[in-house]
N, C-alpha and C positions, 0 to 999 in steps of 0.2 A: 472568521470562519469562511472558507471558500471551497468550491467544488473543483476537483482535479481528476486527471487521468494518470494512469501508471503505464510503464512499458508493458505491463501484463495485459493491458487493454489491446495491445498489438502483438500478443504472444506469438501467434502463428506467422504473422507478417514480418517478424524479425527472426524467425527460426530458420533452421537449415532446410525446411521444406519450401521456403519461399523462393521462387525463381530469381527475384531481386529483392533483397531485404530492405525494409524501410530504414532510413538513417534517423539519427536524433533530430536533425532539422526537419525531415519529413514529418516526424511525429509531432514536433512543436507546431508546425503549420496545420496539421490535422486538428490538434487541440484548440488552436485559435479559431478554426472554422466552426467548431462546435460551441464557441463562446465560453470556453472553460479557461479559468485563470491560473491553474496550478498544474505542473507536470512533474511526476515523480520518476526519476531515472532509477529503477529498482532492479537489482540483480542483473546488472548490465555491465559485466567486467570490462568491456571495451572502453568504458569511460576512463579506466585506469591507464590506458595507453595514450590518452590525449596530452599533448604538450601544452605549455602555458598559452601559446597563441591560439590553439584550437579551443581551449577552455574559454578564453576571452571572447572568441567569436561566438561560441555557443551562448555565453552569458549575454552578449550584446543582442543576439537574435531573440532570445527570450524576453529581454527588456523591450525591444522594439515591438514585439507581439503582445506585450502586456501580460506575460506569463511568469509566475514565480516558480523557481526550480526547487525540487527536493531530491534527496538521494536515498538509495537503499542498497544495503550489502548484507553480508552474513558474517557472524563471528564477533568475539569480544576481546581478542588479543589486542593490547594497546597499540603496537605498531600499525596494525591494519586499521583500527578505528581512527588513529591520528592521521593516517593517510587520507581517509575519507573526510576527516575534519578539514584538512588542507584543500581537498577538492571542493568541499562545501564553501569554504572561504573564497576560492577563486571563482565559483559559480554564483556567489551571492545567495546560497541556500542556507536556511536556518533550521532545517530538519533533516536528520538522517535516521532511517529505519535500519535495524539489524535484527539478527536472530542469535540465540545463544550458541547453537551448534554449527559446526562445519563438518566437512567430510573427514577431517583429521583431528578434530578437537571437540570433545564433548565435556565441558567443564561441569563440576559439581556446583551446587548453589554457593558454597563458600568460596570456591575458586573464582566463579564468575563475579561474585560480589567484590572480591579483592581486586580483580583485574579492572572492573569498571570504576572502582574508587580511585584507581591510579589514573584512569583516562578522563573522567568527568571534569576535573578542574580545567582542562584545556577547552572542553566544550563550553563550559560556563564562561570562561574568559572571552570567547569569541561569540557568545550569544547564540549557540547552536544547541538544539534539543535532540536527544537520542531517544528513539522509541523502539522497545523490544517487542517483537510480534508474537501474538498468541498462535501456537500451532501444536500439532500432535506429538512432536518429539519431546516437548517439555510440558509438564503439568502446569495448570494455571496457578496452583499453590506454589510450585517452585519458582515460576516466573515472578510472581508477586513477592516472594521471599527475597529475590534478588533486588527488585525495584525498591522495596521498603528498606532492605539492608543497606543499599547505597545511600538512600535518602537524600537525593539531590533534585532540586526543581528542574534540572535539565535532563532528567531521566524519567521516562514513563513507559506506557504501554501503547503499542500499535495494535489496535483491536481488529481482528478478523475472526469473528465467531465461528464461521464455517470450518476453519482449519482444525479446530479441536474436536470435531465430531469423531474423527478417526481414533481419538483417545477415549471415546465414549463419554465425552463431556458435553452436556447439553448447551447449545448456543446461548440460551437465555441465562444459564448459570454463569457462563463465561462473561457475558455482558455485565451482569450484576456484580460479580466479584471484581472486575477490572475497572468499572466505570469511573471511580474517583481518580484513577491514575492514567486514563487514556489521553494521549497527546496527538493521536492520528488514527483515522479510521480507514480501513480498506472495505469498500462496499462491493460485495458480490453476492448474488443469490445462489441457492443450491437446493437440490432435491434428490430423493431416492426414487429410482424406477426399477421395476421388476426386470430381471434378465429373461432371456428366451426360455420358455417352458416354466416360468415362475421359479427358477432355481437361483435363489440369491437376489442381490440388489446391485445396482450401479449407483454410486454417489457422485454426482457431477453438477456442473453449473447449469443455470437456466436463466432466462430473461428476468431482470429485476422485477419483483412483485408477483412472480409466478411460483415461487418456491417457499422454503421454510424460514427464510430470514425475516424476523419480526423487526422491520425497520423502525416502526413507530416506537416499539419498546427500546430499541437501541438508542435512538436519539433522545428519547425521554430520560433514559438513565444517564447518558453521557453529557447531554446538553451542549452539543458542539458549537452552536451559534453563540451561546452565552460565554463559552470558555475559549473560543477562537481555535477550535479543532477542525482541521481540514478533513474533507471526505474525498477519498481517492477511489475512482472506479477501476475495478479489475474484473476479470472473467475466469471461469473454469469452463471454457468451451471445448467439448470433445472434437477431435478430428472428424471431419465430415466425409472422408473418403477421397477428397481431392482438394487442391489448394484453392482454386477459384471459389468454390462454394463455401469453404471454411473461412476465407478472407471476407467474402460478402456477408456471411452471418456474423463474423466478428465485428465488422463495422456497424451492422444493424443493431447488435446488442449494445455497442457503445453508445450509439445515438439514442436508443431506447432508454438506457440508464441515465444519460444526461437529461433527457426530456422528463423522465419520471422524477428524478431528484430535484430538478428545478421546480416542478409542480409541488412536490412535497415540502421543499425548503422555503418556497416563496409563494404560498397559495394566495395571499392577499394581493400581491402585485399582479398575479395572473388574472384574478377576478376583476381588478380595476381595468386591466388592458382589454378584457373581454367585454366590459360594459362601455 
């Protein structure tokens, strides 16, 4: 089990609002500066345009920095997932995260199960695990029906309990239901705040440990260290009105998350170093 960052930890700094977007090498160097050993290239379609030489350079840079790469995409159509399997192979990645739906494809449970049964033998052959993320477009019941229906050790759940709140699923319930099948965790905290005039709520991210994520319950249920499940830092940081302040806060949240998680994951080591 290791701690990692996702491209979502740099969401605004790679967005169209950035005066100069961070590149993947930039993000890898930032990851290394924080002492983190995994980087998940998630929902970053530009990776699909890299040729073999560029992929080899990225893999070599990650290796030199001591960083394990992971990938993330959306959809369960076999040609697309096999394309990401090929990318994973070239990058030395052994985990790919996906979601059931895309803008032009919303498979039923039976259809998704059939498509993944067609795809998973290739993942198993190359030693790559696929994780389907929990989120509001698909009920946890349906997601688990797909995972258990395929019944492959190379298919599991990418747990992000905050995503399912918009479906009126309690994070604790999502954790408990998916825990035996979790192969990757997205760690981000979240909270509700009253809108102006107390008319409704805003549901958004907040610094880790200040919101509704019960991290202790999550790791107690999933047992990531025992099972070798990586924990990947992400954010739901609202736009702060300008790029400079948003980027500053994004970096501050990332550093806070890494420091907090290192404290929670390795309390004995920190106690020894303090003494």
